[in-house]
N, C-alpha and C positions, 0 to 999 in steps of 0.2 A: 404233228411235230411243229414246234415253233422255235425259230432260231434267228439270230441277228443276220442281216444281209452280209453276204460274202463280197468283199471288195475285189473287183477284177484288177489284177495287176497288169500293167503294160510293161513288158520286158523287151528290151532291144539288145540282141546279141551283137556286140560290136565286132566280133570275129566273123560274123556271117554277112550275107548280102545286104541286110538292113543297117549295117554298121558303117557303110561308106558315107563320105561327106555329103553327097547329093541326097541320099536317103534321110540323113539326119536333118538337113536343111528343110526338106519336104515335110518331115514329121514336125519340125518346129513350127512351120506355117500352119499345119493342120491343128496342132495343139493350141497355138496362140488364138486361132479362130474359135476353137472349142471353148477356151477359157475366157473369151470375150476381150482379148487384148485389142487395143486400137490398131488401126492399120499402120499408124506411125510407129508404134512400139514394135509391132511385128517386123516392119521394114528395118528398124534399127537393129533388132536381134539378128535377123538373117544377114544383113550386111556385115555385121560384126563377125558372124560365123564364116562368111565367104572370104573375108580378109585375113582370117586366122589360119595358122597351120592346123593340122589335124588334131593334135593334142589340145590346143586351145579351143578349137571348135567343139570338141567333146566336153570340155569344161564349161564353156558357155551354154551348151545345151543342158548340161546337168544343173547349172546354176538356175536357169529359168524354169526347167521342167522336172528337175530331180525329185520334187515332192510327189510327182505323179507317174514318173517313169523310172524303171530300174534299168540301168545300163550294166551289162555283164561283159566281161572279157577275161581271157587268160593271159593277155599281153602285159607282162610285168612292167615294161617301160611305160605303157600307158597308165597303169595303176599308179606308178611312182610319180608320173608327171601330174596327174590330177591331185595327188596328195600335196605336191609342191604348190600348185595353184591355190588349193584350199588354205594352205599355211599363210599365203600372202594376204588373204582376206581379213 
């Protein structure tokens, strides 16, 4: 059998233990390194995340890594907030 490669999806459940701020900042550092971001850019991203409230932190993470990571949540307020941030862009 011949088939196209299956892309492994990286999914983070924001409602679970991997969805807390510290885990997302850690994931951002790991992904930035994996994607070859400079240490300066990585520092800028993580500092911006650390200075933000949780909703903004999630949006910042999604902005930088959303093409490679799926964030899932059942939290309607968080979903509404990220839609609000997207509309500002």
